[in-house]
Every structure is written in C-alpha cells, then in structure tokens.
N, C-alpha and C positions, 0 to 999 in steps of 0.2 A: 461383341454383345450379341447383334444379331445372328453370327453363324453360332455360337455357343450357343444360343434358344435353341434353331435350325438342328444344331446339333446329342443338344437333349431329347428335344422333341421325337426326331428320327433310330433316335435309343427306346423310344417309351413307346412299352407296348398297353395303347390304352383301348379298350373298347366302348363306342359306339355308333348309333346312327342313324337315322333318320325314321319316325317310325310312314309309313303306308298310309295312314291315312285312317285306316280302319280296326274296330277291334276283334281281337285276339277272340275267339267262339268259345262259350262256358263266357266270356266277360259280363262287367258290369253293364247292366242299358246307361246308353246316356240319356241324361237332360233335350226335351226337346227342341230342335234347331240348336243344337250343339255340332257342331263341328271338327273334328281333331286335329284335320288337314294335316298339311307332313312335317314332319315337324320335325326334333331331332329331340325329342322329351320321352319320347318312347322309346324309338330306336327298331328301327329295322326287321327282315325277316332272320332265321337262326340261320346260322353259318353266311350270310350277308354280310363282306367288306363291305370300307365307305372312304371315301375323303373328308375332311369335314377342311373347310374354308375357316380361318381365322380372320375376324374383321377387328379395323382402333377400336377400343371402350366396344366391343361384341351392341357396335349396331349392327343393324339393320336396314330394313321401310324406312323410309323417314314417312313420321308421323306430321309432323309439325313442326313450324320454325319463322319464329323474324330474331328480331338486330339483336336478342341478348340470347337464346337460347335456340336450343333440339333439343325432338323429341325425338326418336330413336324406337325402331320393335327390337325388345331385346332378343339375340338371336344366341346359335353355340347356350342355350341354357339346357345343363345338365340334371335333369331332376332324378333325385333317389328315392323319389320314392315308387311303387310300385304300384298303388291305387291315387298316383295320380294323374289326368290326359290331358293333352290338347298344345299347343299355343306356349311360348311364354306369354305372352301381348293376352292369351285367355286360355288357362288352364283352368279346370274340372277339377278338385278333390271327395274321392270316397263317391261320384257317379251312385245317381240309386236308393244314396242310403239318410237316414238322419241329421247326418252328421254332415253332407254335399253340402261344397263351399266352390266360388270363383274368384282369381286371383287372379288380375295384371300384372307384369313386371315391362318396364320401360326401360331408356338409357337417358341419357334431356345431358348433351354437350354443351357448358355455357362458354358464351362466349364470350372472356374476361386470360387477361393477365398471370402471368403466375402468382405470380403470388396478392393479387386482388380478393374479397370473399369472399364467400357462399353461403350467407347467413341464413334463417330461420323467413326471414319476416322476404326475401326473397322464394324461397318451399315453397312458403305460406298463398304468399302477395301472386306473387304469378308464375308458377309454378301449378300449386292446384287446382286456379282456374282453370288453365288448357288440358288440365286431366279432368276437370271433370266434366270438362264441354266441347268437350272433344273426346278423349279414351274409352268414359265410362259412356255414353250414351251409343258412339257408335260404333263400338270397340266390343267393349265386355261388359255391357248393359245389366250384371247380376254380379258382378263384384264387390263383396265388400273392404274388397280393400285392391289399390296401386303399389305398390314395388317400384320407385324411381332409381337407381343407382347412377350417381349426380358423377362429370367430369371437367376439364378443363380443357377447351379444346386445344388443339396440341404437347399436349403434358399426358405419361403416363409412368407406371412404373413395373420391373418385373416384380416378381417372387421373393429375389435376393437384394431388388434397392435398387435396380440401377433403374434413372432414368432418360427416358428417352423420347423423341417425338412421332409419334402414332402414327400419321398423316405422313409422313415419310417413310420409314418404316418398313420394308419391306416383309409382311405378315405372309407367315407357309401357311402350308397344304398342312394336313395332320393325315399320310394314312395308317384310318384305322383295318385291327384285325376281324374277321368275321367274327359275327357276337353269337351266342357260347348260350347254353342250353343255362338257363336259371336251379342256382345249387339252391338243395333244402334252405339253407342257413340264410339263406337270401330273402325264398316267400318265405317263413316263417318272422320276420326281422324287417320283413314291406322293405328291404333293403337290393338297391339297384348298383350291386358292387362296379359292374364296366362304370355305368359313368357317371358315377362318385371318380373311381379313377380319374379317369376322365375328365371333369370336371380341374382334380387335380391341372392336372398338366396344363389344358386351355390356361388357370389363372397364373401358371409361371411366366409368362407375356401379357397377358390384364389383367388387371386391378378389377376388384371392384367398387372404384372410383374413388373421388377423396371423402364420399360417403355416401350412406342408404336413409334416401328417407320414404314410409308409407306411411301412404292418403287411406284414411276407413271411409264409409261409407256405412250410411244405413239401408237395408232393401227388402221386403218383401221378406221373401224367407231366411235373413238374417240380420238379429240387428245387434247388432256386433259395440256400437256405442252404447251399449247401458252394458256393460261388462266389464267388472273393475282388473284390473290385468290385462287387457285387449296386450296387443302386440303397438295398435298406435291410438295416439289419442283424436279424437274426431273435434276437436277443438284448437284453438290456438294455445293456449293454455297449456292445452293439456302435449303437441306436437314436437315432439324429440327426434331430429334424425342422427343415426351416428355416427360419426366425422373417425374414421379408420383410425387418424393420426393419432388417434387420441388416447393416450398410457393406461388411461378405463373408461373404456366406451361404455361401457353398459350402468355408466354409474346416474348421465342422464334420463336416462329410462324407467331402472328401476326406480325416481326417486317419483319419474310422475305416473309410476302404476302399481306406488304405494302411495302416491296421492289422490289419486279414483279410487283405490278401492277402501282408502280408510275414509275418505268423505261417503262413503255409498254402507256405511259403519253409523254415520252421523257422527263424523270429527267434530269437534269445538271450532267455535270462528279463528280463537287465536294460535289452536296446533296450526288449522289449516295456515294462518300466514307467514307461520314458522318453515312449512313445509314451503311453498309458497317464495318463500326470500333464502333459500338452502341451495332451492332452484335459482334462482336468476344467478346466485353467484356462479354455482356453479359452468351457467351457461354463459358466463365472463371467464370464465379462465378456458373453459372450452374459444377464449374466437382466438385462439393465437390455430388453430388447427381447422379453420374455414377454409383457409385459400389451399394453393396445391406446396407453396411452397410449405405450406407449414405443414399440413400432411406429411411430405415428406420429410420435414426432423425425426414428428414426430414418431413414424417409422420408423426410422436410421435412431431415434432413440431406446424402439423396443427391440431391433436387432440386437442393439449392443446390448442391455439387460437379458436379452432372451441368448445372446452369446457367454456370460459375466455365468446366471445360469448352468448351461451346461455345462464350462468349465468350472464350476462347482462343485456341483452334480457328475463329474466326470474324476475330477481329488476324489470324492468321498466314496465311490465305487472303486477308485485305482484300491483306498486303504482300508476297503471290508474287503479287499481281493487277498490283502499282503494278510490283512485277522485268520480269514481262512483257513489259506497259507498255513499262519502259524497254526491254528487248534489243529491239524488234517499230520502238521507234523506232532502236536504235544501227543496227542492221540496213537499214530500210529507207534508213535517213544512206549506211552502207555501197553499197548500192546507186547512190544518187546522187551520191555526190559520190568515190567510191572510199574507201580504205580508211589509204590517206594524211592523209587530209583532216580523221579522227580521232582519230587517235594524236594523243598530249603529242608535239614534236619533243622530239630529246636533248639534256642540258643538267645540268647540276648542277640545277635547280630546281624541290621538288615529290619525290614518293615516287619514284622509279626507285628498282626492283630489278631491276641490270646485270648482262645475259645478254652474254659475249663469243656473237658468234656475224654471220656476215658482217664484221664491223668497223664493227657498228650500238648502239647502247644503245635497248632499248624499254623501255614497258612494262611490267608483269606485264598489268595490268588493260586494260583499253582502257577509256579515255572515250566516255561518251554523252551528249552536250547535253542537257542539266537534268539532269542527273542530279546531287546532289552528294557 
C-alpha cells in the first residue's frame, strides 16, 4: 500500500513551497508583532523548488502532552487563500482590513484504542482547557478560533480507505516543482491553485482525522460568539464537532447554527426545546462514528454509496450517449431522404396518437431506423 502511495506521489505534479517569512512588495501591512515565519502557507519564491516531508497526522512540533492526548503544531497546511498569511498555528486573514481575523490550527492525537470513543465531552472538558490555557494565550492570543484535527494514536487511513499504522509507515518526501506565477484567474478568485493541488495529494496519505472540532473565543476586535450561524459555538450546548465518518456530517453543525440563529430572533421556549431534542437525538446517532473503527466503517459506507452513484451516473451517461447517437442517425436520414422517408404512414397499425392537422394523422414520436 505504501509503495502505491509513493508511486502516486512520485507521479503527481504539485506546486507548493514554504514561505520565506517576508511579505512580497506591495503586500498588506501585517498587524503589529505578527511574524509570518517560514511556513508552507504562502510558498516560496517564483522558480524555487522544494522537498516537502509528510508526517504522521500532519503533526509537527509538540505543544502539550499528558496521559490522555498530545497537541502538535499542524504542518503541511496548504492554504488556498491568497489573502491569508502565517503558519497554521497562527494565521491572519485579510490583514490590515476591517475583516482581519486570526485563526489557529492544531493536531490532537488521543492515546486511545481503535475502538474507543472520542466524545464531545472529552473534547470540551479536556482538550478545550488546554487550548485555552496554552495555545491561545502563548501562541496566538488574538485568534478568535482554534481548529483541532483529532486522531487516534497509531491509526489512520488513506483517501482510498486503506487503514495503516502511521507510527510505523515510512512517510514519503514529496519533491515539488518550482512555484509558478499566479494566473489572472487565481488572483481574481483569491485561489492558490498549486496549494489546492498539493493539499489534495497530501490528503491521499494523511486524513483530516476522525473529526475536526472548532473552539471559538471572544477577542477584542471580533465578537464571534454574538454572531448567529457562526462556525463554532462558544458554549457546550452549541459545540458540534464534525465526525468525518458520519454520512451527513454537516447535519449536527447545521442544526446548531439554526438554533443559534433562531434564538437571536426570539425563538419561543417550546420551539427551542424542540431544537434541543432533535440535536440530542442526532448526537446520539452520531455516537457510532466517534471511534476510529466507527469512522472507518462510516467512511467505507460513504465510499460504497459514492461508487453506486458513480455507476448509476455512468449508466445514465451511456444511455444518453446512445440516445444522442440515435438522434444523429435520425437527422442524417432526414437530411438525406427527407422527413417523409422516416415517418410511419398513417393507419391503424402501430401506436398512433392521432392529431387532426391538415386532415392527416402523424406519429407523436418520429421513428428513427435502427432504434427499437
């Protein structure tokens, strides 16, 4: 399996490189005290090649550790936004504008067996205090959100669904081609295409984890907890991590957002209780996906559904292709022999939906030779 991954990466042409730590001439003014450091978010000078080392869980420098879990800096985070700067541990989006926001991304690896659950309570009661006390104040104090990608130690899967032991798998080094100048489309759409392609290739080896959890904070220049429909709730009641094995992974998050939004519009107590009941039922259903085993089973089921959908779509395309070929043959016959040559003669034989027009009876459907 690893040989297959290495071969796939060797054939992939992806373009990404670490930043030089400097903002290009004409770039935005960085906030005071903000250091973009040397990282893979922006990506080096034009014409500069790079070797990118893939790591288990996309984990870098260790930030915190106890008997239950370890928090790492997230590396190989290849941001596709041209207006976001910095390392994954502390990025700033749209610096120097009224929309300026800070965001921190980390990796959390739990010391659990592959069949042990990683629950919302564990994330809220154990992980959040560590992020609040260590990551937020010491590394990115102006972040209004910390995103944690959560794994079970010694377990991961490839994008094709293959399970492997990342602690023992030889992680490859990807040789990246030189960075190219941005196209007009990339500039106008705020899209770094080379980072997007590189990110997809990395995801062939390292998953996004069993789940992703967003922890939101109130900061001086952004009061996200007051905004309905935000990415992450600021209370346990509205906290909704996304378990990637779940078949409809946005459902819990969407229901939380609707509850937040409706509360701000004066939702009645009975309606709010109905929302909470639906949320509790949905969270109970999601419990089956909270372990690595459940995540893998859910992922396999989604893969099978995708395969069935692809087969169905392929059959439809084949039928449409046959139909289009039939139409081409029909129009060719019309061009060569005229319309009268391919219309069935009027009469009682055959399916003839009679319409009175100029005293004649014609078929609703033109008969095309060779098509049953």
